[in-house]
N, C-alpha and C positions, 0 to 999 in steps of 0.2 A: 193517454197518461199512463205512465209506468209506476207501478208501486213496488216496493222492494221488500216488504215484510209481510208475513202472514197476518191476517185480520181475524179476530174471533167475532163470531156473530151468532145470533139466534137463527136457526133454520128448521124447517120441518124434516124430520127423518122419515121419508115416505115409505121406507121398507118396514118400519115399526109403527107408523101412525102416531108419532108423538113429537113434541118439541124437544130439541136437543141442542147442545153446543157443537158447532162445526168450525173447522179451520179452512181458511182460504190458503191453500198451499201455493206459494209463488215459486215457480221453477224457471230457470234460464233457457233461452232459446239457444240451441247448439247447431241447428241446421234446418234446412227446408227440403222438401220434395213435392212433386206433383202427384196427385192421386189419379185413379183411373179415369176421372171426369175432368181432369185438368184444373183442379182446384189446388190452390197452394195449402200445404200442411206443414206446421212448425213441428220440428223435433225437439223435445224438451230434454233437459239433463237427466230427468228421472227415467227416461225410456218411454214415456208416453208421447203420443202425437196429438196435435190440435189443429183443426182447420183455422186458417186465418184469411178468410174471404174478404175481398172488397166488393161489397154488394149494396151500393147506394139504393135507396136512402136508409136502409135497415142497419147495415154495417159499413162504417167509413174507415177504410184502411188503405188509403192510396199508396202507402210505402210498400205494400206486398206486390204491387205490379211490376216494379223494376228491380233488377238485380242489385243496384245500388242501395235501394230502400231495404231490401232483405238483408244486405250485408250490414247496414247500420243497425238493424233490429237484433243482430246476433248479440247475445249476452243480456238483452233486456228480458224482463220476467213477465210471465203470464200466469194467471191463476189456473192450476192444474186440478180440474174437478175429479179426474181419475184418482189422483193422489188423496184428495179429500175422503174418498170412499174406500181407499185401500186396494184399488185395482191393480192387477199384475202388469208389468211393462207390456207395451203393444209389440206385437210381431211384425217384423218388416223384412220384405224380401230384398230391400236395398242394402242391408248391412250383413 
């Protein structure tokens, strides 16, 4: 299921040990690449990368296996946890 807007939720701020408000930052997928272990990684519009493994029964993402499935996923949004915590963009040797 793809969600298109940030969601405000209560979460634990583990760096400070207290309850805080957090945003789920939704960012569009702009590309894909394989990591050194041959796992698919989504490249997000914010400059962060996120693994998108198909690893049943824990993670079900059959669309990531085929080029057609990955092409259809371009533009869809994923929650970027790195944006949630204000992390700098990922470094990539591919770009």
